[in-house]
C-alpha positions as CSV (number, residue, x, y, z in Angstrom):
1,M,0.0,-0.1,0.0
2,S,1.4,3.5,-0.9
3,L,2.3,5.7,1.8
4,H,2.0,8.8,-0.4
5,A,-1.1,10.9,-0.5
6,I,-3.7,10.4,-3.1
7,G,-5.3,13.7,-4.4
8,A,-8.8,14.8,-5.6
9,F,-8.3,18.0,-7.7
10,F,-11.7,19.9,-8.4
11,D,-12.1,22.8,-10.7
12,F,-15.0,25.0,-9.6
13,D,-17.0,26.9,-12.3
14,R,-19.2,24.4,-14.2
15,T,-17.5,21.6,-12.5
16,L,-18.5,21.6,-8.7
17,I,-21.2,24.2,-9.4
18,D,-23.4,24.1,-12.3
19,V,-22.8,27.7,-13.8
20,E,-20.2,30.1,-14.3
21,S,-19.9,31.9,-11.1
22,P,-19.0,35.3,-12.6
23,K,-22.6,35.4,-14.0
24,L,-23.9,34.9,-10.7
25,G,-21.9,37.7,-9.5
26,I,-22.6,40.2,-12.1
27,R,-26.5,39.7,-11.8
28,Y,-26.1,39.8,-8.0
29,L,-24.3,43.3,-8.4
30,W,-26.6,44.5,-11.0
31,E,-29.6,44.1,-9.0
32,R,-28.1,46.0,-6.1
33,R,-27.0,48.8,-8.6
34,L,-23.3,48.2,-7.8
35,I,-21.9,47.8,-11.4
36,S,-22.4,50.2,-14.3
37,P,-24.1,49.6,-17.5
38,G,-20.5,50.1,-19.1
39,Y,-19.1,47.3,-17.4
40,V,-21.7,44.8,-18.1
41,L,-21.5,45.7,-21.8
42,K,-17.8,45.4,-21.6
43,V,-18.2,41.8,-19.9
44,M,-20.8,40.9,-22.5
45,A,-19.0,41.9,-25.5
46,A,-15.7,40.0,-24.0
47,N,-17.7,36.8,-23.4
48,I,-18.8,36.7,-27.1
49,F,-15.2,36.6,-28.1
50,Y,-14.3,34.1,-25.2
51,Q,-17.3,31.8,-26.3
52,R,-15.6,31.8,-29.7
53,H,-12.1,31.2,-28.4
54,L,-10.9,34.5,-29.6
55,I,-9.7,35.7,-26.2
56,S,-7.9,33.5,-23.5
57,D,-9.2,32.6,-20.0
58,D,-6.6,34.8,-18.8
59,T,-7.9,37.9,-20.8
60,M,-11.5,37.1,-19.7
61,A,-10.7,36.8,-16.1
62,R,-8.9,40.3,-16.3
63,I,-11.6,42.0,-17.6
64,L,-13.9,40.7,-14.8
65,I,-11.5,41.5,-12.1
66,S,-11.2,45.0,-13.4
67,F,-14.5,45.8,-11.5
68,Y,-12.6,45.6,-8.2
69,R,-10.3,48.5,-9.1
70,G,-10.4,51.2,-6.5
71,R,-12.7,49.4,-4.2
72,P,-12.2,48.7,-0.4
73,Y,-11.5,44.9,0.2
74,A,-12.7,44.4,3.6
75,P,-16.5,44.6,2.6
76,F,-16.3,41.8,0.1
77,V,-14.5,39.4,2.7
78,E,-17.0,40.2,5.1
79,G,-19.9,39.5,2.9
80,A,-18.3,36.3,1.4
81,W,-20.1,33.6,3.6
82,S,-23.7,35.1,3.2
83,Y,-22.8,35.4,-0.6
84,Y,-21.9,31.7,-0.6
85,A,-25.1,30.7,1.1
86,D,-27.5,32.7,-0.8
87,V,-26.0,32.7,-4.2
88,I,-23.4,30.0,-4.7
89,K,-24.6,27.1,-2.6
90,P,-27.8,26.6,-4.5
91,H,-25.8,25.9,-7.7
92,L,-23.6,23.0,-6.0
93,A,-23.7,20.1,-8.7
94,P,-25.1,17.1,-6.7
95,N,-23.2,14.5,-8.7
96,I,-19.9,16.2,-8.1
97,V,-20.5,17.0,-4.4
98,A,-21.2,13.4,-4.1
99,R,-17.6,12.6,-5.6
100,V,-16.2,15.0,-3.0
101,H,-17.8,13.0,-0.6
102,E,-16.5,9.7,-2.0
103,H,-13.0,11.0,-1.8
104,Q,-13.4,12.3,1.6
105,D,-14.6,8.7,2.8
106,K,-11.6,7.3,1.2
107,G,-9.1,9.8,3.0
108,H,-8.0,11.5,-0.1
109,T,-6.5,14.9,-0.2
110,L,-9.1,17.5,-1.4
111,V,-8.0,20.3,-3.4
112,L,-10.3,23.0,-5.0
113,I,-8.3,24.4,-7.9
114,S,-9.8,27.5,-9.8
115,A,-9.3,30.6,-11.7
116,G,-11.8,32.1,-9.3
117,I,-10.9,34.5,-6.3
118,K,-9.9,33.6,-3.1
119,Y,-12.3,35.4,-0.8
120,L,-15.1,33.7,-2.9
121,L,-13.8,30.4,-2.7
122,K,-13.0,30.1,1.0
123,P,-16.5,29.5,2.2
124,V,-16.9,26.8,-0.4
125,V,-13.5,25.0,1.0
126,Q,-14.7,25.5,4.7
127,D,-18.1,24.1,3.8
128,L,-17.4,21.1,1.8
129,G,-14.2,20.3,3.9
130,F,-11.5,20.6,1.3
131,H,-8.1,20.6,2.6
132,H,-6.3,22.9,0.1
133,L,-7.5,25.9,-2.0
134,I,-5.5,26.9,-5.2
135,C,-6.8,29.8,-6.8
136,T,-6.4,33.7,-8.0
137,D,-5.9,36.3,-5.2
138,L,-6.5,40.0,-5.6
139,E,-3.9,42.5,-4.9
140,V,-4.6,45.1,-2.3
141,R,-2.9,48.3,-1.4
142,P,-1.6,49.0,2.2
143,D,-4.8,51.2,2.8
144,G,-7.0,48.1,2.0
145,I,-8.0,49.4,-1.5
146,L,-8.1,47.0,-4.3
147,T,-6.0,47.6,-7.4
148,G,-7.8,45.8,-9.8
149,R,-4.9,43.4,-10.4
150,T,-4.0,39.8,-9.1
151,I,-1.1,38.6,-7.2
152,G,0.9,36.7,-9.7
153,P,-1.0,34.8,-12.6
154,I,-4.5,34.0,-13.1
155,C,-4.8,30.3,-12.1
156,T,-5.8,28.8,-15.4
157,D,-4.2,26.5,-18.1
158,N,-0.7,25.6,-17.3
159,H,-0.5,27.8,-14.3
160,K,-3.2,25.6,-12.7
161,R,-1.0,22.6,-13.6
162,E,2.1,24.1,-11.9
163,H,0.4,25.0,-8.9
164,A,-1.1,21.3,-8.5
165,Q,2.3,20.1,-9.3
166,K,4.0,22.2,-6.5
167,L,1.4,21.1,-3.9
168,A,1.8,17.5,-5.1
169,D,5.6,17.7,-4.6
170,K,5.1,19.2,-1.1
171,L,2.6,16.6,0.0
172,H,4.5,13.7,-1.6
173,M,1.2,12.9,-3.6
174,D,1.0,9.9,-5.7
175,L,-0.3,11.7,-8.9
176,A,-0.7,8.4,-10.8
177,A,-3.3,7.3,-8.2
178,S,-4.8,10.8,-7.9
179,H,-8.0,12.3,-9.4
180,A,-9.0,15.4,-11.3
181,Y,-12.1,17.1,-12.4
182,G,-12.7,19.7,-15.0
183,N,-15.2,21.0,-17.7
184,H,-13.1,23.2,-20.1
185,Q,-10.2,22.8,-22.5
186,S,-8.1,25.1,-20.3
187,D,-8.3,22.2,-17.6
188,I,-6.4,19.7,-19.8
189,P,-3.0,20.5,-18.4
190,L,-4.3,19.7,-15.1
191,L,-6.4,16.6,-16.0
192,E,-3.2,15.2,-17.9
193,L,-1.3,15.4,-14.6
194,V,-3.2,12.6,-12.8
195,G,-3.9,9.0,-13.4
196,H,-7.7,9.5,-13.0
197,A,-9.2,12.2,-14.8
198,S,-12.7,13.1,-15.4
199,V,-14.7,15.5,-17.2
200,V,-18.0,17.3,-16.1
201,E,-20.5,18.5,-18.7
202,P,-17.6,19.3,-21.0
203,T,-17.0,21.9,-23.6
204,E,-16.8,20.4,-27.1
205,Q,-13.1,20.5,-27.4
206,L,-12.7,18.9,-24.1
207,K,-15.4,16.3,-24.8
208,K,-13.5,15.3,-27.8
209,V,-10.2,14.9,-26.1
210,A,-12.2,12.9,-23.2
211,L,-13.5,10.4,-25.6
212,E,-10.0,10.0,-27.3
213,R,-8.5,9.4,-24.0
214,G,-11.2,7.3,-22.3
215,W,-11.7,9.7,-19.5
216,P,-15.3,9.4,-18.1
217,I,-17.8,12.1,-18.6
218,L,-19.8,13.3,-15.8
219,T,-23.0,15.1,-15.3
220,F,-24.0,17.8,-12.7
221,H,-27.0,15.7,-11.6
C-alpha cells in the first residue's frame, strides 16, 4: 500500500457548481446597482469573443477582475459567507459534490483549484471540507483598497497545473493514483497530470479529448 497521499483536484465553475460563477456575481451586483451598464456591456462583449475562443481565459478573467479597481477589500471578505450561502450554494452540482464526499471517505486529499478569487472560494472550501485551495488572489494596497490586479498569474491553463504539481511535490502525492475533475479545455494540463481524470459537462473541445483518452464524462445531476 502506498504511503503517499492521493489527491482529488476539483475545478469550480461548471464543475463543482453548475454555472459560471461570474454570471451569478454580475447579476447579484446589477440587482443592487453596484456595477455600471458600461462594465456589463464590456463583459458581455468580451464573453462573445471568449465563447468563440478568440480571447484567452486569462484575458477574460482580467476583464472581470477590473471591477474591483479602487474598491475597499474588507466588505467583500465580510460578505463572502452570506454570498456563498445565498447565491453560490444553491448551484452546487449534486453528482460532483457526491464525488467530493466519496474522496473524503477514502481519505484522499481534497483540493479546490480554480481561476476564481480566494475570498469567494474560502467559504466553499470550509463548507465542503477541502484541505487545500489553489486559486487567484486579488492585489490589495496597504490602505485596503483593491488595485484591480491579481497577485501573480490567473490560476488557469498551465498555471493551474504548475500549482497542482507544486502542492503534489510538497505533500509527496501519488499523482498516478490521484484524480482530477474539470469542464473546459483549459483544464487539460491539470487533467493530464493525474492518473484518473474525469470531465464534467465538458465543452466540445474537452469532450473530444475525453472520448479519445477514455476519460469518464460526468453530469451535474
